C-alpha positions, 0 to 999 in steps of 0.5 A: 445906454442907447447909441444912434448910428446916424447915416444921413446928410443931417449931422447931429451937431445941427439937430435940436436938443429934442432930436438928441434927447434919449440918445447917450451917444450919436455916431454920424456917418455922412450918407455917400453920394450915389451917382444916379446913373449907376445900376443896382449892381454898381451901387452894391459893388461900389458903395453898399459893400463899403458902407456895410463894412463900416456899419459892421465895424461900428456894431462890433465895437459898440457896447451900447444898444444901437439903433440906426437912422438911415436917410438918403438914396432909396436904392442904397437905403434898401440894400442897407436895410435888407442887410441889417433888418434882422439884427439892427433896430431902425428908427425914423424921425417923425416931423410936422410940416409947418407952412407959412405964407411970407410976402406971398411966398409959401415957406415950409419948415419941419418941426421934429416930433419924435423918433419911431 
């Protein structure tokens, strides 16, 4: 069985069936708000450490093979990735950008293609 830990502001309940395909279980953790005025040390102390504890607790209790999708503030993503890159499998959605011109205005949408 495959579990996906979705740490993003893209709740899986809004995903297409194609995006959910292949995951037996999806656990959503809303990506924390990261104040842009914080230093790297403050991001680590005020946000990253708590998120790391949440992930560790989920990993400890999860019986399935678990992958992690992480999307949000680059500094926090970097800290989380560095913490778990040796023990967790990170996955990333690939999308195709579709641009349409409607009433003279460019409208972009993104179509999910696959996980990699």
